[in-house]
C-alpha angles and dihedrals in degrees: 000000000000113000119185103173111125100222092171091060092046089051091052092049093051091048091050091049090047090053089058097043116131097209135041091238093054091047091050092050092053093045090050091051090048089054091052092050092047091051092049090048091054092047094053093041089054091047091051090050091052091050091053092049091050092058 
C-alpha cells in the first residue's frame, strides 16, 4: 500500500508550533499531536522495511 504522508515533517511542524505556544495546554496539545505523527511515521517506516525484505 503506497503511503506518501510525510509524518516526519508533520512531527517537526507540531514541535515548532509547540515551542511557540502561549499556554501549557496549547503546548501539550501540539506535543501530543507530534507524538502521534512520530508513532505513525515509525509504523509506516517499519512496514516499508518489511516490504523491502520480503522482495
